[in-house]
DRENKOL-863642 format. One record per residue (C-alpha): residue in three letters; x, y, z. Coordinates in steps of 0.05 Angstrom, whole numbers, plus 5000, padded with zeros to 4 digits. Example, Ala and Ser with C-alpha at 12.3 -4.5 7.8 and 13.67 -1.06 7.14 Angstrom:
residues 2
NODE type   px   py   pz
NODE  ALA 5246 4910 5156
NODE  SER 5273 4979 5143
//
This chain:
residues 467
NODE type   px   py   pz
NODE  MET 7896 3404 6939
NODE  ASN 7867 3437 7000
NODE  THR 7794 3422 7005
NODE  PHE 7743 3417 7058
NODE  THR 7707 3350 7049
NODE  THR 7636 3366 7032
NODE  SER 7588 3362 6973
NODE  VAL 7523 3393 6945
NODE  ARG 7478 3354 6899
NODE  GLY 7444 3382 6840
NODE  GLU 7458 3443 6794
NODE  PRO 7487 3507 6823
NODE  THR 7437 3560 6839
NODE  LEU 7488 3614 6855
NODE  SER 7545 3641 6813
NODE  PRO 7616 3632 6843
NODE  GLN 7618 3704 6863
NODE  GLN 7547 3704 6894
NODE  LEU 7565 3643 6936
NODE  TRP 7630 3674 6961
NODE  ASP 7597 3741 6975
NODE  VAL 7545 3709 7020
NODE  ALA 7596 3667 7055
NODE  ALA 7644 3723 7062
NODE  ARG 7591 3767 7095
NODE  GLU 7581 3714 7148
NODE  LEU 7657 3707 7157
NODE  ARG 7663 3783 7164
NODE  SER 7609 3784 7220
NODE  ARG 7646 3728 7258
NODE  LEU 7716 3755 7251
NODE  SER 7747 3823 7267
NODE  GLU 7751 3871 7208
NODE  GLY 7827 3870 7211
NODE  THR 7830 3794 7210
NODE  PHE 7780 3786 7152
NODE  ALA 7817 3839 7112
NODE  ALA 7885 3806 7125
NODE  TRP 7865 3736 7104
NODE  PHE 7802 3737 7061
NODE  GLY 7804 3809 7032
NODE  ASP 7840 3788 6969
NODE  CYS 7803 3721 6958
NODE  GLU 7762 3715 6895
NODE  ALA 7714 3660 6870
NODE  LEU 7739 3628 6807
NODE  SER 7688 3574 6793
NODE  PHE 7630 3536 6826
NODE  ASP 7597 3474 6794
NODE  GLY 7548 3461 6850
NODE  ALA 7593 3417 6889
NODE  LEU 7661 3452 6890
NODE  LEU 7680 3526 6899
NODE  GLU 7748 3546 6875
NODE  LEU 7774 3606 6910
NODE  SER 7838 3644 6892
NODE  VAL 7887 3667 6948
NODE  PRO 7947 3710 6941
NODE  SER 7999 3658 6959
NODE  PRO 8011 3586 6985
NODE  PHE 8024 3617 7052
NODE  THR 7955 3648 7053
NODE  ARG 7924 3582 7032
NODE  ASP 7960 3542 7086
NODE  TRP 7941 3594 7138
NODE  ILE 7866 3594 7120
NODE  ASP 7866 3518 7117
NODE  SER 7898 3510 7187
NODE  ARG 7865 3566 7222
NODE  TYR 7796 3580 7194
NODE  ARG 7772 3511 7168
NODE  GLY 7713 3510 7214
NODE  ALA 7691 3583 7201
NODE  VAL 7695 3574 7125
NODE  GLU 7657 3506 7127
NODE  THR 7600 3536 7167
NODE  ALA 7595 3599 7122
NODE  LEU 7593 3558 7059
NODE  VAL 7539 3510 7086
NODE  ASN 7496 3568 7108
NODE  ALA 7508 3603 7040
NODE  ALA 7494 3543 6994
NODE  GLY 7442 3507 7037
NODE  GLY 7486 3444 7034
NODE  HIS 7557 3422 7037
NODE  VAL 7609 3450 6988
NODE  ASP 7680 3429 6974
NODE  LEU 7729 3486 6976
NODE  LEU 7791 3488 6933
NODE  LEU 7842 3542 6952
NODE  THR 7886 3563 6892
NODE  PRO 7946 3607 6902
NODE  LEU 7957 3660 6848
NODE  ALA 8032 3661 6858
NODE  PRO 8078 3602 6872
NODE  ALA 8124 3604 6935
NODE  PRO 8184 3645 6914
NODE  SER 8256 3622 6926
NODE  PRO 8294 3655 6983
NODE  ALA 8323 3723 6968
NODE  PRO 8399 3723 6965
NODE  HIS 8412 3782 7012
NODE  ALA 8364 3771 7071
NODE  GLU 8389 3799 7136
NODE  PRO 8427 3745 7174
NODE  ARG 8383 3716 7229
NODE  PRO 8402 3726 7300
NODE  SER 8442 3670 7330
NODE  SER 8394 3665 7391
NODE  SER 8335 3656 7344
NODE  ARG 8319 3600 7295
NODE  LEU 8285 3622 7232
NODE  PRO 8222 3578 7221
NODE  ALA 8221 3531 7165
NODE  PRO 8182 3553 7102
NODE  HIS 8124 3507 7118
NODE  ASP 8121 3531 7192
NODE  PRO 8134 3606 7194
NODE  ALA 8101 3615 7262
NODE  PRO 8069 3681 7251
NODE  PRO 8027 3714 7305
NODE  ARG 7958 3687 7314
NODE  PRO 7905 3730 7282
NODE  ASP 7859 3718 7341
NODE  HIS 7867 3743 7411
NODE  VAL 7917 3699 7448
NODE  PHE 7930 3723 7518
NODE  LEU 7952 3684 7580
NODE  PRO 7891 3679 7626
NODE  LYS 7931 3688 7690
NODE  TYR 7960 3756 7667
NODE  THR 7903 3804 7682
NODE  PHE 7897 3873 7714
NODE  ASP 7864 3839 7775
NODE  SER 7923 3791 7784
NODE  PHE 7975 3848 7778
NODE  VAL 7999 3866 7849
NODE  ILE 8006 3940 7855
NODE  GLY 8059 3973 7897
NODE  SER 8103 4035 7897
NODE  SER 8151 4003 7845
NODE  ASN 8098 3993 7792
NODE  ARG 8038 4038 7809
NODE  PHE 8050 4089 7754
NODE  PRO 8061 4038 7696
NODE  HIS 8000 3999 7719
NODE  ALA 7958 4062 7717
NODE  ALA 7985 4081 7649
NODE  ALA 7972 4011 7622
NODE  LEU 7901 4013 7648
NODE  ALA 7888 4082 7617
NODE  VAL 7913 4057 7549
NODE  ALA 7869 3997 7553
NODE  GLU 7808 4036 7570
NODE  ALA 7819 4085 7512
NODE  PRO 7868 4060 7461
NODE  ALA 7904 4113 7417
NODE  HIS 7876 4167 7462
NODE  ALA 7918 4166 7527
NODE  TYR 7989 4154 7515
NODE  ASN 8015 4135 7447
NODE  PRO 8064 4100 7446
NODE  LEU 8066 4074 7516
NODE  PHE 8139 4051 7530
NODE  ILE 8147 4008 7591
NODE  TYR 8219 3987 7612
NODE  GLY 8252 3950 7669
NODE  GLY 8289 3888 7686
NODE  ALA 8267 3816 7671
NODE  GLY 8213 3785 7713
NODE  LEU 8183 3850 7739
NODE  GLY 8116 3848 7704
NODE  LYS 8122 3881 7636
NODE  THR 8096 3820 7598
NODE  HIS 8040 3813 7651
NODE  LEU 8018 3884 7636
NODE  LEU 8018 3871 7560
NODE  HIS 7975 3811 7565
NODE  ALA 7930 3846 7615
NODE  MET 7921 3904 7566
NODE  GLY 7908 3858 7508
NODE  ARG 7854 3817 7545
NODE  TYR 7823 3882 7569
NODE  VAL 7818 3912 7500
NODE  ALA 7794 3848 7470
NODE  GLU 7737 3841 7518
NODE  CYS 7717 3915 7524
NODE  HIS 7729 3936 7453
NODE  PRO 7713 3872 7412
NODE  ASP 7712 3913 7347
NODE  LEU 7786 3928 7353
NODE  VAL 7842 3885 7325
NODE  VAL 7893 3871 7382
NODE  ARG 7959 3838 7364
NODE  TYR 8013 3817 7415
NODE  VAL 8081 3796 7389
NODE  SER 8151 3789 7416
NODE  THR 8204 3829 7379
NODE  GLU 8242 3765 7360
NODE  GLN 8177 3739 7328
NODE  PHE 8172 3804 7289
NODE  ILE 8243 3797 7266
NODE  ASN 8233 3723 7243
NODE  GLU 8169 3740 7206
NODE  PHE 8203 3797 7171
NODE  LEU 8259 3751 7149
NODE  VAL 8206 3701 7123
NODE  ALA 8174 3759 7084
NODE  VAL 8243 3773 7055
NODE  GLN 8253 3702 7034
NODE  ARG 8184 3695 7003
NODE  ARG 8177 3764 6979
NODE  SER 8109 3766 7013
NODE  PHE 8113 3836 7040
NODE  PRO 8038 3853 7027
NODE  GLU 8018 3796 7073
NODE  PHE 8067 3817 7127
NODE  HIS 8045 3888 7123
NODE  ARG 7971 3869 7127
NODE  ARG 7983 3828 7189
NODE  TYR 8015 3885 7227
NODE  ARG 7985 3948 7196
NODE  ALA 7911 3923 7205
NODE  ALA 7922 3926 7281
NODE  ASP 7885 3976 7323
NODE  VAL 7929 3957 7382
NODE  LEU 8000 3931 7373
NODE  LEU 8032 3905 7435
NODE  ILE 8106 3889 7423
NODE  ASP 8151 3856 7478
NODE  ASP 8226 3863 7485
NODE  ILE 8241 3916 7432
NODE  GLN 8315 3915 7454
NODE  PHE 8325 3854 7408
NODE  LEU 8323 3905 7351
NODE  GLU 8395 3921 7368
NODE  GLY 8440 3912 7306
NODE  LYS 8381 3892 7261
NODE  GLU 8386 3951 7210
NODE  ARG 8335 3925 7159
NODE  THR 8286 3902 7212
NODE  GLN 8292 3970 7246
NODE  GLU 8275 4004 7181
NODE  GLU 8213 3959 7174
NODE  PHE 8191 3973 7243
NODE  PHE 8200 4046 7231
NODE  HIS 8152 4044 7173
NODE  THR 8105 3999 7214
NODE  PHE 8106 4052 7271
NODE  ASN 8092 4107 7223
NODE  ALA 8033 4069 7191
NODE  LEU 8002 4053 7257
NODE  HIS 8015 4114 7300
NODE  PRO 7963 4164 7272
NODE  ALA 7904 4120 7290
NODE  SER 7928 4058 7326
NODE  GLN 7956 4046 7395
NODE  LEU 8026 4022 7404
NODE  VAL 8053 3994 7470
NODE  ILE 8127 3974 7473
NODE  THR 8168 3940 7527
NODE  SER 8242 3937 7537
NODE  ASP 8292 3918 7590
NODE  ARG 8322 3988 7584
NODE  ALA 8303 4058 7564
NODE  PRO 8306 4076 7489
NODE  LYS 8368 4119 7498
NODE  ARG 8404 4058 7527
NODE  ILE 8390 4011 7469
NODE  ALA 8454 4008 7431
NODE  THR 8453 4017 7355
NODE  LEU 8379 4037 7356
NODE  GLU 8367 4087 7301
NODE  GLU 8354 4158 7327
NODE  ARG 8291 4163 7288
NODE  LEU 8262 4104 7324
NODE  ARG 8289 4128 7390
NODE  THR 8254 4194 7383
NODE  ARG 8188 4160 7364
NODE  PHE 8191 4116 7424
NODE  GLU 8197 4179 7466
NODE  TRP 8137 4213 7433
NODE  GLY 8089 4185 7482
NODE  LEU 8098 4164 7555
NODE  LEU 8162 4129 7581
NODE  THR 8152 4092 7648
NODE  ASP 8196 4043 7685
NODE  ILE 8182 3987 7732
NODE  GLN 8229 3977 7791
NODE  PRO 8243 3915 7833
NODE  PRO 8185 3907 7883
NODE  ASP 8193 3933 7955
NODE  PHE 8183 3886 8015
NODE  GLU 8106 3900 8020
NODE  THR 8095 3887 7946
NODE  ARG 8137 3823 7948
NODE  LEU 8096 3799 8007
NODE  ALA 8031 3815 7972
NODE  ILE 8054 3778 7910
NODE  LEU 8068 3717 7951
NODE  GLN 8002 3720 7986
NODE  LEU 7966 3721 7921
NODE  LYS 8007 3666 7892
NODE  SER 7995 3622 7953
NODE  LEU 7921 3637 7948
NODE  THR 7912 3624 7874
NODE  GLU 7956 3560 7875
NODE  LYS 7924 3536 7940
NODE  LEU 7991 3531 7973
NODE  PRO 7986 3519 8052
NODE  VAL 8043 3565 8071
NODE  GLU 8044 3602 8137
NODE  PRO 8051 3679 8138
NODE  GLU 8119 3674 8172
NODE  VAL 8145 3635 8112
NODE  LEU 8118 3684 8062
NODE  SER 8151 3740 8101
NODE  TYR 8217 3701 8104
NODE  ILE 8217 3690 8028
NODE  ALA 8197 3763 8014
NODE  ASN 8254 3787 8057
NODE  ARG 8307 3741 8025
NODE  ILE 8288 3744 7951
NODE  GLN 8291 3815 7929
NODE  THR 8309 3810 7854
NODE  ASN 8245 3799 7813
NODE  ILE 8176 3769 7815
NODE  ARG 8195 3705 7777
NODE  GLU 8249 3687 7828
NODE  LEU 8202 3704 7884
NODE  GLU 8148 3657 7859
NODE  GLY 8197 3603 7842
NODE  ALA 8223 3604 7912
NODE  LEU 8153 3595 7940
NODE  ILE 8139 3536 7894
NODE  ARG 8203 3502 7916
NODE  VAL 8188 3510 7990
NODE  SER 8116 3486 7981
NODE  ALA 8136 3428 7938
NODE  TYR 8190 3404 7988
NODE  ALA 8143 3410 8048
NODE  SER 8086 3372 8011
NODE  LEU 8136 3315 7992
NODE  THR 8170 3307 8058
NODE  GLY 8109 3318 8102
NODE  ARG 8146 3373 8142
NODE  PRO 8111 3435 8162
NODE  PRO 8129 3496 8117
NODE  THR 8167 3537 8168
NODE  ALA 8217 3592 8160
NODE  GLU 8271 3544 8180
NODE  LEU 8251 3497 8126
NODE  ALA 8249 3553 8075
NODE  ASN 8320 3571 8095
NODE  ASP 8344 3499 8083
NODE  VAL 8310 3494 8015
NODE  LEU 8330 3562 7989
NODE  GLN 8402 3559 8013
NODE  SER 8433 3541 7945
NODE  LEU 8388 3593 7911
NODE  LEU 8409 3648 7960
NODE  SER 8482 3629 7960
NODE  ASN 8485 3634 7886
NODE  ALA 8461 3706 7883
NODE  GLY 8511 3749 7841
NODE  GLU 8540 3691 7803
NODE  ALA 8548 3688 7729
NODE  PRO 8481 3688 7692
NODE  VAL 8451 3624 7668
NODE  THR 8436 3620 7592
NODE  ALA 8385 3579 7553
NODE  ASP 8442 3543 7516
NODE  LEU 8473 3522 7583
NODE  VAL 8408 3496 7608
NODE  VAL 8396 3455 7546
NODE  ALA 8466 3429 7546
NODE  VAL 8463 3404 7620
NODE  ALA 8391 3375 7613
NODE  SER 8411 3340 7547
NODE  GLU 8468 3306 7582
NODE  TYR 8425 3288 7642
NODE  TYR 8370 3256 7601
NODE  ASN 8417 3227 7550
NODE  VAL 8391 3265 7489
NODE  THR 8423 3316 7442
NODE  PRO 8410 3391 7443
NODE  GLU 8385 3381 7371
NODE  GLU 8333 3332 7394
NODE  MET 8314 3379 7450
NODE  ARG 8297 3432 7400
NODE  SER 8265 3386 7348
NODE  SER 8191 3372 7334
NODE  SER 8197 3300 7360
NODE  ARG 8147 3283 7415
NODE  THR 8171 3216 7442
NODE  ARG 8155 3213 7516
NODE  PRO 8226 3213 7541
NODE  LEU 8243 3273 7499
NODE  VAL 8178 3311 7519
NODE  VAL 8197 3301 7593
NODE  ALA 8268 3327 7581
NODE  ARG 8244 3386 7540
NODE  GLN 8190 3405 7592
NODE  MET 8243 3401 7648
NODE  ALA 8291 3445 7609
NODE  MET 8236 3494 7595
NODE  TYR 8219 3498 7668
NODE  LEU 8293 3510 7687
NODE  CYS 8300 3563 7633
NODE  ARG 8241 3599 7663
NODE  ASP 8267 3588 7736
NODE  LEU 8341 3604 7725
NODE  THR 8345 3654 7669
NODE  ASP 8316 3723 7653
NODE  LEU 8283 3700 7589
NODE  SER 8211 3714 7575
NODE  LEU 8160 3660 7555
NODE  PRO 8163 3676 7479
NODE  LYS 8242 3678 7482
NODE  ILE 8243 3610 7515
NODE  GLY 8197 3585 7462
NODE  ARG 8245 3609 7409
NODE  GLU 8302 3573 7442
NODE  PHE 8264 3507 7436
NODE  GLY 8249 3505 7362
NODE  ASN 8202 3566 7356
NODE  ARG 8150 3537 7403
NODE  ASP 8093 3581 7426
NODE  HIS 8097 3615 7494
NODE  SER 8034 3576 7516
NODE  THR 8073 3512 7506
NODE  VAL 8128 3538 7554
NODE  LEU 8075 3558 7603
NODE  HIS 8044 3490 7600
NODE  ALA 8112 3457 7613
NODE  THR 8129 3500 7672
NODE  ASN 8062 3487 7704
NODE  LYS 8067 3413 7692
NODE  ILE 8136 3411 7725
NODE  ARG 8112 3452 7783
NODE  LYS 8055 3405 7795
NODE  SER 8100 3345 7788
NODE  MET 8149 3374 7839
NODE  ARG 8092 3376 7891
NODE  GLU 8071 3307 7877
NODE  ARG 8131 3265 7861
NODE  GLU 8197 3266 7901
NODE  SER 8235 3242 7840
NODE  SER 8214 3306 7802
NODE  TYR 8234 3352 7858
NODE  GLU 8301 3317 7865
NODE  GLN 8313 3322 7790
NODE  VAL 8301 3397 7791
NODE  GLU 8349 3405 7850
NODE  GLU 8403 3362 7816
NODE  LEU 8397 3397 7750
NODE  THR 8397 3466 7783
NODE  ALA 8460 3449 7821
NODE  ARG 8494 3425 7756
NODE  ILE 8475 3484 7719
NODE  ARG 8499 3533 7774
NODE  GLN 8565 3494 7777
NODE  ARG 8576 3498 7703
NODE  ALA 8557 3572 7702
NODE  ALA 8607 3587 7756
NODE  ARG 8662 3555 7716
NODE  ARG 8651 3594 7653
//
């Protein structure tokens, strides 16, 4: 029984439907129209005895989602409607179905969420606070995509639809998506904004196939006024999911804004259906190039300012000159130099930067590092298993090992935050961000943390070179 622990004394003065209608009006005013429609639109009042309101919901999934995400909002609305506390019983109309026998095989790099934890996108706005238009450093390599993203955020579904941004990992695509989402949420609060990684879309689609819960899946996505979808290249080889996204695109495009990112142009995504490729090219395609020296230097200056890192201009110039691949490696190099200087008490000079970054620079062009490799090496180092690393266990030694592995994935691979989260048991991107920030802080404060990062990095690089 899913109840909210409350009670009203005396005989009921409202019918079940009257009580729910009043409470629903308040919920509708507090939530976006799309969110209310997706989760409360099909709810009906079944009975009310003065102390308990029984509400029907379409499925166990909806029941669990309302119970875990909207407890406070529903409690408040019922108290205000009834003039006192009311218990709420959520009753699913349909039982959870058994898995469908012919579901599309899940991708090996993703782990399908368990039935009790499908990890769907949050219905509320969830955007990383550090990724804003103000914090996006503009240069010749990204000026046009930035301008296009801002134009779309200012007038969704009017400027460029869809907007397709492509470029290598760590160049700012995800930054722009979060900046757009935050901007729309703040300037157009009546619009439903949804950000999702393509792998998350794939996994949710497979959950819908298993549970035969397509109406809920469709409501979550087709109620969006702005859909921001990251890393669309992961649709490669997913025929059934491509068909589903094709219909989602068609449902949204006439009145809603779509923004899509990829590590390559649509025509270079292998096995992408032609009908999807042509739709991606309906609007504006724009690419982000690796930043030039001036942009790299400006990025480092902003990073040192926001992180309060006491680094001299000559050091920033040295790093900007030596690290030319992407923003992630650029910022990671600055963090390493700053942490080493702080721990050793040495002034952060260009000579020090050269010493600290020697291994990083000498490994340029070597075989790429994968998340599986990072997990394997970190598991050996901390004497845990890869399965434990990806589990839900939160014992302190395991949490430390997991956070370190997440940091190293962020530092040494091209994976995005959502993708790293998927590699660690479908964790949210905010969990990965928290882990990386915690390790960075620890590196500046404790020599042992810095040494662990250096040791693990060396082991991972050596293992990658032998593969």
